[in-house]
C-alpha positions as CSV (number, residue, x, y, z in Angstrom):
1,M,0.0,0.0,0.0
2,M,1.4,3.4,-1.0
3,Q,2.8,5.8,1.7
4,F,1.7,9.4,2.3
5,D,3.2,12.1,4.4
6,F,2.0,15.6,5.2
7,K,4.5,18.4,5.7
8,K,4.9,22.2,5.6
9,E,8.0,22.0,3.4
10,S,8.9,19.5,0.7
11,T,11.8,17.1,0.7
12,K,13.7,16.6,-2.5
13,E,11.3,14.2,-4.3
14,S,11.9,13.6,-8.0
15,V,8.4,14.7,-9.0
16,L,6.6,18.0,-8.1
17,I,2.8,18.2,-8.6
18,F,0.6,21.3,-8.9
19,A,-3.1,21.5,-9.5
20,T,-4.7,24.6,-11.1
21,R,-7.9,26.0,-12.4
22,D,-6.1,28.4,-14.6
23,K,-4.2,27.9,-17.9
24,V,-1.2,29.5,-16.3
25,L,0.4,28.1,-13.2
26,K,0.9,30.6,-10.4
27,T,3.0,29.5,-7.4
28,K,5.8,30.7,-5.2
29,K,7.0,27.1,-4.8
30,L,9.0,27.4,-8.0
31,S,11.7,29.9,-8.9
32,P,10.6,32.6,-11.4
33,A,12.8,31.1,-14.1
34,K,11.5,27.6,-13.6
35,L,7.9,28.9,-13.4
36,K,8.4,30.6,-16.8
37,V,9.6,27.4,-18.4
38,V,6.6,25.5,-17.0
39,N,4.1,28.1,-18.3
40,Q,5.7,28.1,-21.7
41,S,5.3,24.3,-21.8
42,L,1.7,24.6,-20.8
43,L,1.1,27.1,-23.6
44,Q,2.8,24.8,-26.1
45,A,0.7,21.8,-24.9
46,D,-2.5,24.0,-25.3
47,F,-3.3,23.3,-21.6
48,K,-6.9,24.3,-20.8
49,A,-6.9,23.2,-17.1
50,K,-9.9,20.9,-17.7
51,E,-10.7,18.4,-15.0
52,G,-8.1,15.6,-15.0
53,E,-6.1,17.2,-17.8
54,I,-2.4,16.6,-17.1
55,V,0.8,18.0,-18.6
56,S,4.1,16.4,-17.5
57,I,7.2,18.5,-17.9
58,L,10.6,16.7,-17.7
59,G,13.5,18.6,-16.5
60,A,17.1,17.8,-15.8
61,E,16.6,17.5,-12.0
62,Q,12.9,17.1,-11.5
63,Q,9.7,16.2,-13.3
64,I,6.9,18.8,-12.9
65,I,3.3,17.7,-13.3
66,V,0.5,20.2,-13.7
67,V,-3.0,19.0,-13.5
68,G,-6.3,20.8,-14.2
69,V,-9.2,20.7,-11.8
70,G,-12.0,22.0,-14.0
71,A,-14.5,24.7,-13.2
72,K,-16.7,23.1,-10.5
73,K,-16.2,23.0,-6.8
74,D,-16.2,19.2,-6.6
75,K,-14.3,16.9,-4.4
76,N,-14.7,14.1,-6.9
77,A,-12.5,16.2,-9.3
78,F,-9.6,15.9,-6.9
79,E,-10.2,12.2,-6.4
80,T,-10.1,11.8,-10.1
81,I,-6.9,13.8,-10.2
82,G,-5.4,11.4,-7.6
83,G,-6.4,8.4,-9.6
84,K,-5.0,9.7,-12.8
85,L,-1.7,10.7,-11.2
86,V,-1.0,7.1,-10.2
87,S,0.1,6.1,-13.7
88,Y,2.6,9.1,-13.8
89,L,4.1,8.2,-10.4
90,K,4.9,4.4,-10.7
91,G,8.0,3.6,-8.8
92,K,8.6,7.3,-7.9
93,E,8.4,9.6,-4.9
94,A,6.6,12.9,-5.3
95,S,5.6,16.1,-3.6
96,Y,2.0,17.5,-4.1
97,Y,1.6,21.2,-3.4
98,T,-1.9,22.0,-2.3
99,M,-3.2,25.4,-3.5
100,G,-6.3,25.8,-1.4
101,T,-7.9,28.3,-3.8
102,F,-10.5,26.1,-5.4
103,G,-13.4,26.3,-2.9
104,L,-11.8,23.6,-0.8
105,T,-9.3,23.9,2.1
106,E,-5.8,22.7,1.6
107,V,-6.6,19.8,4.0
108,E,-9.6,18.7,2.0
109,E,-7.7,18.9,-1.2
110,A,-4.9,16.7,0.2
111,V,-7.2,14.1,1.6
112,F,-9.3,13.9,-1.6
113,V,-6.2,13.5,-3.8
114,A,-4.7,10.9,-1.5
115,T,-8.0,9.0,-1.5
116,G,-8.1,9.0,-5.3
117,M,-4.5,7.8,-5.5
118,M,-5.2,4.9,-3.2
119,L,-8.4,3.9,-4.9
120,G,-6.9,4.2,-8.3
121,G,-3.7,2.4,-7.4
122,Y,-5.4,-0.8,-6.2
123,Q,-4.1,-4.1,-7.7
124,F,-5.1,-7.7,-7.2
125,D,-2.2,-9.9,-8.1
126,K,-2.4,-12.3,-5.1
127,Y,-2.2,-15.4,-7.4
128,K,0.6,-14.2,-9.7
129,T,3.9,-16.1,-9.2
130,K,5.7,-13.7,-11.6
131,D,5.1,-10.4,-13.3
132,K,4.0,-8.9,-10.0
133,K,3.9,-5.1,-10.2
134,E,5.4,-4.0,-6.9
135,D,7.9,-1.9,-8.7
136,Q,5.1,0.0,-10.5
137,Q,3.5,1.1,-7.2
138,V,3.7,4.7,-6.1
139,K,6.4,4.7,-3.5
140,K,5.5,7.8,-1.5
141,V,3.7,11.1,-1.9
142,T,4.3,14.1,0.4
143,F,1.5,16.7,0.6
144,V,2.9,20.1,1.2
145,L,0.5,22.4,3.1
146,N,0.2,24.8,6.0
147,E,-1.6,22.4,8.3
148,P,0.0,19.0,8.0
149,T,-1.2,17.8,11.4
150,K,-4.8,18.4,10.5
151,A,-4.4,16.8,7.1
152,K,-2.8,13.7,8.7
153,S,-5.6,13.4,11.2
154,A,-8.3,13.9,8.5
155,F,-6.7,11.2,6.3
156,K,-6.5,8.8,9.2
157,K,-10.3,9.1,9.6
158,V,-11.0,8.1,6.0
159,L,-8.4,5.4,5.7
160,P,-10.7,2.7,7.2
161,I,-13.2,3.4,4.4
162,I,-10.5,3.2,1.7
163,E,-9.1,0.0,3.2
164,S,-12.6,-1.5,3.4
165,V,-13.1,-0.7,-0.3
166,Y,-9.9,-2.7,-0.9
167,M,-11.3,-5.5,1.2
168,A,-14.6,-5.6,-0.8
169,R,-12.6,-5.6,-4.1
170,D,-10.3,-8.4,-2.8
171,L,-13.3,-10.5,-1.7
172,S,-15.0,-10.0,-5.0
173,A,-11.9,-10.8,-7.0
174,E,-11.2,-14.1,-5.1
175,P,-11.7,-17.3,-7.2
176,A,-14.7,-19.4,-6.1
177,N,-12.4,-22.3,-4.9
178,H,-10.7,-19.9,-2.5
179,L,-13.9,-18.3,-1.2
180,T,-16.5,-21.0,-0.6
181,P,-19.3,-20.2,1.9
182,V,-17.2,-21.8,4.7
183,L,-14.0,-19.9,3.8
184,F,-15.9,-16.6,3.5
185,A,-17.5,-17.2,6.9
186,K,-14.0,-17.8,8.4
187,R,-12.8,-14.4,7.0
188,I,-15.9,-12.7,8.6
189,Q,-15.2,-14.4,11.9
190,E,-11.7,-12.9,11.9
191,L,-13.3,-9.4,12.0
192,Q,-14.1,-9.9,15.6
193,E,-10.8,-8.2,16.4
194,T,-12.2,-4.9,15.1
195,G,-14.9,-4.9,17.8
196,L,-17.7,-6.4,15.8
197,E,-19.9,-9.0,17.4
198,I,-20.1,-11.9,15.0
199,E,-22.3,-15.1,14.9
200,I,-22.1,-17.7,12.2
201,L,-25.1,-19.9,11.5
202,S,-24.2,-23.5,10.4
203,L,-26.1,-25.8,8.1
204,K,-27.6,-27.4,11.2
205,D,-28.7,-24.0,12.5
206,L,-30.3,-23.0,9.2
207,K,-32.3,-26.3,9.0
208,A,-33.4,-25.8,12.6
209,K,-34.5,-22.2,12.0
210,K,-36.1,-23.2,8.6
211,F,-34.3,-21.1,6.1
212,G,-36.2,-22.9,3.4
213,M,-35.4,-20.7,0.4
214,L,-31.7,-20.3,1.2
215,L,-31.3,-24.0,1.7
216,S,-33.0,-24.7,-1.6
217,V,-30.3,-22.7,-3.3
218,A,-27.5,-24.5,-1.5
219,Q,-28.7,-28.0,-1.7
220,G,-27.0,-28.8,-5.1
221,S,-23.5,-28.0,-3.8
222,Q,-21.0,-30.0,-1.7
223,N,-20.1,-26.7,0.0
224,E,-22.3,-26.1,3.0
225,P,-24.1,-22.7,3.3
226,K,-23.5,-20.2,6.1
227,V,-25.3,-17.1,7.3
228,A,-23.1,-14.5,9.1
229,I,-24.5,-11.9,11.5
230,M,-22.4,-8.9,12.3
231,K,-23.3,-6.3,14.9
232,W,-21.7,-2.9,15.7
233,I,-22.9,-1.3,18.8
234,G,-21.8,2.3,18.6
235,N,-24.4,3.6,20.9
236,P,-24.7,1.2,23.9
237,K,-27.4,3.3,25.5
238,K,-29.8,2.6,22.7
239,K,-31.3,-0.9,22.7
240,T,-32.3,-1.0,19.0
241,F,-30.5,-0.9,15.7
242,D,-30.5,2.3,13.7
243,I,-30.2,0.4,10.4
244,G,-29.5,-3.1,9.0
245,F,-27.8,-4.2,5.8
246,V,-28.4,-7.5,4.1
247,G,-26.0,-8.9,1.4
248,K,-26.3,-11.6,-1.2
249,G,-23.4,-13.9,-0.9
250,V,-23.6,-16.5,-3.7
251,T,-20.0,-17.4,-3.9
252,F,-20.5,-19.1,-7.3
253,D,-23.6,-19.0,-9.4
254,S,-23.7,-21.7,-12.1
255,G,-27.4,-21.1,-12.5
256,G,-28.1,-24.5,-11.0
257,I,-30.3,-26.7,-13.1
258,S,-31.2,-23.6,-15.1
259,L,-27.6,-23.6,-16.2
260,K,-26.0,-20.4,-17.4
261,P,-24.1,-20.3,-20.8
262,G,-20.5,-21.2,-20.4
263,A,-19.2,-18.0,-21.9
264,G,-18.6,-15.5,-19.1
265,M,-19.5,-17.9,-16.3
266,G,-16.2,-17.3,-14.6
267,D,-17.6,-13.8,-13.7
268,M,-20.1,-15.6,-11.5
269,K,-17.5,-15.8,-8.7
270,Q,-18.6,-12.2,-8.1
271,D,-22.2,-13.0,-7.3
272,M,-21.3,-12.5,-3.7
273,T,-20.4,-8.8,-4.1
274,G,-23.4,-7.6,-2.1
275,A,-22.1,-9.6,0.8
276,A,-18.6,-8.4,0.3
277,V,-19.8,-4.8,0.5
278,V,-21.9,-5.4,3.6
279,V,-19.0,-7.2,5.4
280,S,-16.4,-4.6,4.4
281,S,-18.8,-1.7,5.4
282,M,-19.4,-3.3,8.8
283,R,-15.6,-3.5,9.3
284,S,-15.3,0.2,8.4
285,F,-18.0,1.2,10.9
286,A,-16.2,-0.6,13.7
287,L,-12.7,0.9,12.8
288,R,-14.2,4.4,12.5
289,G,-16.2,4.0,15.8
290,V,-19.4,5.3,14.3
291,K,-22.0,6.3,16.9
292,S,-24.8,4.2,15.4
293,N,-26.0,0.7,16.1
294,V,-25.7,-1.3,12.9
295,I,-26.3,-4.9,12.0
296,G,-25.3,-6.7,8.8
297,I,-26.5,-10.2,7.7
298,V,-25.1,-12.0,4.7
299,G,-26.3,-15.3,3.2
300,L,-23.4,-17.4,1.9
301,V,-24.3,-20.2,-0.5
302,E,-23.0,-21.8,-3.7
303,N,-25.6,-22.5,-6.5
304,M,-24.6,-25.6,-8.4
305,P,-26.3,-28.3,-10.6
306,S,-26.3,-31.8,-9.2
307,G,-28.6,-34.7,-8.4
308,T,-29.6,-32.9,-5.2
309,A,-30.2,-29.5,-6.7
310,S,-33.5,-27.6,-6.8
311,R,-35.5,-28.3,-10.0
312,P,-37.6,-25.8,-11.9
313,G,-41.1,-26.3,-10.7
314,D,-40.2,-27.1,-7.1
315,V,-42.1,-25.4,-4.3
316,V,-40.3,-24.4,-1.1
317,T,-41.4,-22.8,2.1
318,S,-39.6,-19.7,3.2
319,L,-38.6,-18.7,6.7
320,S,-41.6,-16.4,6.7
321,G,-43.9,-19.4,6.0
322,Q,-44.8,-18.1,2.5
323,T,-44.4,-20.7,-0.3
324,V,-42.4,-20.1,-3.5
325,E,-42.6,-21.9,-6.8
326,I,-39.1,-22.0,-8.3
327,L,-39.5,-21.6,-12.0
328,N,-35.9,-20.7,-12.7
329,T,-33.0,-21.8,-10.4
330,D,-30.9,-19.0,-11.8
331,A,-33.1,-16.5,-9.9
332,E,-31.6,-17.7,-6.7
333,G,-30.3,-14.5,-5.1
334,R,-33.8,-13.3,-4.1
335,L,-34.4,-16.6,-2.3
336,V,-31.3,-16.1,-0.2
337,L,-32.1,-12.4,0.5
338,G,-35.7,-13.1,1.3
339,D,-34.9,-15.5,4.2
340,C,-32.1,-13.2,5.5
341,L,-34.4,-10.1,5.4
342,W,-37.1,-12.0,7.3
343,Y,-34.6,-13.2,9.9
344,M,-33.3,-9.7,10.5
345,Q,-36.8,-8.3,11.1
346,S,-38.0,-11.2,13.2
347,Q,-34.9,-11.8,15.3
348,Y,-33.6,-8.3,15.8
349,K,-36.7,-6.1,15.2
350,V,-34.8,-3.9,12.7
351,T,-37.2,-1.3,11.2
352,K,-34.9,0.3,8.5
353,I,-33.1,-2.1,6.1
354,I,-31.1,-1.9,2.9
355,D,-30.2,-5.0,0.9
356,L,-27.5,-5.1,-1.7
357,A,-27.2,-7.7,-4.5
358,T,-25.9,-8.5,-7.9
359,L,-29.5,-9.5,-8.6
360,T,-30.6,-9.0,-12.2
361,G,-29.3,-8.6,-15.7
362,A,-32.3,-6.4,-16.3
363,V,-30.9,-3.6,-14.2
364,M,-27.6,-3.9,-15.8
365,A,-29.2,-3.6,-19.3
366,A,-31.1,-0.5,-18.2
367,L,-28.4,1.4,-16.3
368,G,-25.1,-0.1,-17.5
369,E,-22.1,0.5,-15.3
370,E,-23.1,4.1,-14.3
371,Y,-25.8,3.5,-11.6
372,A,-27.1,0.9,-9.2
373,G,-30.8,0.3,-9.3
374,L,-32.6,1.6,-6.3
375,F,-36.1,0.3,-5.2
376,S,-37.8,1.3,-2.0
377,N,-41.1,1.3,-0.2
378,E,-40.6,4.8,1.1
379,D,-39.7,7.8,-1.1
380,S,-38.1,9.8,1.6
381,F,-35.7,7.0,2.4
382,A,-34.9,6.6,-1.3
383,E,-34.1,10.3,-1.4
384,T,-31.7,9.9,1.5
385,I,-29.9,7.1,-0.4
386,L,-29.8,9.1,-3.6
387,S,-28.2,12.0,-1.7
388,A,-25.6,9.7,-0.1
389,G,-24.9,8.3,-3.6
390,K,-24.1,11.7,-5.0
391,E,-21.9,12.6,-2.0
392,S,-19.9,9.4,-2.2
393,G,-19.7,9.3,-6.0
394,E,-21.5,5.9,-6.0
395,E,-24.7,7.0,-7.7
396,V,-28.1,5.2,-7.8
397,W,-31.2,5.6,-10.0
398,H,-34.6,5.3,-8.4
399,L,-36.7,2.6,-10.2
400,P,-40.4,1.7,-9.7
401,I,-42.2,-1.1,-7.8
402,N,-46.0,-1.2,-7.8
403,K,-49.0,-3.5,-7.7
404,A,-48.8,-4.3,-11.5
405,Y,-45.2,-5.5,-11.2
406,D,-46.1,-7.4,-7.9
407,K,-49.0,-9.2,-9.6
408,M,-46.5,-10.6,-12.2
409,I,-45.0,-12.9,-9.5
410,D,-48.3,-14.4,-8.4
411,S,-48.2,-18.2,-8.7
412,D,-51.0,-20.6,-9.7
413,I,-49.9,-23.2,-7.1
414,A,-48.0,-21.3,-4.4
415,D,-48.0,-17.9,-2.8
416,M,-45.5,-16.6,-5.4
417,K,-43.1,-17.6,-8.1
418,N,-39.4,-16.5,-8.2
419,I,-39.5,-14.9,-11.6
420,G,-42.0,-12.6,-13.2
421,G,-41.4,-13.1,-16.9
422,R,-39.2,-11.4,-19.5
423,L,-40.3,-7.8,-18.9
424,A,-39.4,-5.5,-16.0
425,G,-37.0,-8.0,-14.4
426,G,-35.5,-5.6,-12.0
427,S,-38.8,-4.4,-10.7
428,T,-40.4,-7.9,-10.3
429,A,-37.3,-9.1,-8.4
430,A,-37.7,-6.1,-6.1
431,C,-41.4,-6.9,-5.7
432,F,-40.4,-10.5,-4.7
433,L,-38.1,-9.1,-1.9
434,A,-40.8,-6.6,-0.8
435,R,-43.0,-9.6,0.1
436,F,-40.5,-10.4,2.8
437,I,-40.7,-6.9,4.4
438,K,-43.0,-6.6,7.4
439,K,-45.5,-3.8,7.7
440,G,-44.0,-0.6,9.1
441,V,-40.4,-1.5,8.1
442,V,-38.6,1.0,5.9
443,W,-36.7,-0.9,3.2
444,A,-34.6,-0.3,0.1
445,H,-33.1,-2.7,-2.4
446,L,-29.9,-1.8,-4.3
447,D,-29.3,-3.9,-7.4
448,I,-25.6,-3.6,-8.0
449,A,-25.3,-6.0,-11.0
450,G,-23.9,-3.3,-13.3
451,V,-21.6,-1.5,-10.9
452,D,-19.8,-4.4,-9.1
453,K,-17.3,-4.9,-11.9
454,Y,-15.9,-2.5,-14.6
455,E,-14.8,-3.8,-18.0
456,K,-12.4,-0.9,-18.4
457,S,-10.3,1.0,-15.8
458,R,-11.6,4.4,-14.5
459,P,-9.4,6.9,-12.6
460,I,-10.3,5.7,-9.1
461,T,-11.5,2.2,-10.1
462,P,-9.1,-0.2,-11.9
463,K,-10.6,-2.8,-14.3
464,G,-12.4,-5.6,-12.3
465,A,-14.0,-5.6,-8.9
466,T,-15.1,-2.1,-7.8
467,G,-16.1,-2.4,-4.1
468,W,-19.0,-0.2,-5.1
469,G,-21.3,0.5,-2.1
470,V,-18.8,0.7,0.8
471,R,-18.5,4.5,0.4
472,L,-22.2,5.0,-0.1
473,L,-23.1,3.1,3.1
474,N,-20.5,5.0,5.1
475,Y,-22.0,8.3,3.9
476,L,-25.4,7.1,4.7
477,V,-24.6,5.9,8.2
478,E,-22.7,9.1,8.8
């Protein structure tokens, strides 16, 4: 992990970095002669100071990088800058000179740029035996500003969130043979050292408690299912939970008997990203010492085809007592979530819940990689989540659920069926989950199928697992 320092004066790093809104750089940190050379170079490069625009000027002694921040007062612009700078700083040490003239304080600017660098510099090469890229990591960046102690303290506060994004990315990138439900549960158990209270429900427990839908998904696999319960008590005087998070943890999704096409099936190791985000977020709440009481529950299963697997047409009884006709075994995530949602409400009396899941291709087709789909039974709660999405840079789009969509999952032989047909797949899946929300409980569902993995690198999100949701949930709880 890259190193950062915060000082009033720079040491002699090989790279100097300046951010500007202007086409001409103005700073007392460079000699008049050197500043003149820099501005001539910017003129020759037709530098416009647009957001993320970078000009690198190589000198005999030092490399000077000038980066544009655009016209808006936007912290995300500085995070983008940080992410973009990573490729210029591989294997190097640098000094970043904060300017504090862009509507943000020097401290805020330093923290946002450092955050962008860390998020943009993430790598997952755990299983490489050669061609590792340690030498391409940024060695060290020193932020030069008037209040280094404040900056160091501010960065220390956001570091648990950044590290938890790393954790969510790591978990999502893990091969399925290295992250079975049992192995995932062991990793969660290790988080007790952060101060989280953790309970793991075994196969025997799940049968005794009658997690009928979740068990129907797991019954085709040799790997036993687990349900992990994580509690953070940040306000011991309060006896209830402020909010609960439920995550889908299908550690591999073959589709079951309704087998997926072979092409791209390897990506189905990431069908547990909802659980990864919940687990990583709970870790960050504990390390940050948030003053809320939060509970997270994740259902960990593997969906495989075998002689014991669920068949299309089977009817199962959920933990709630409602019956479900399984018409497609590849619509399994909602079965896992339904039982976990019901357990959270029944066992812990939680009255405000968000679930996260890579649930439907329909939402991915509608929103691509730009937004997660948001469904909720209360508009004011949805607005709060929308606001947190904008603040965190992890944006959501509010999509509808209504009686017409709900009717599409009525079954002729059971209380409901697990698919609603070809149309409105995201909405009918949300309506299925809504049937496991008790009266008076405020609930939202985040379908993260399009944002859990990027096909191309972005400034603060390299290609692959994104860890999307950790920052949003932290802003929300804050």
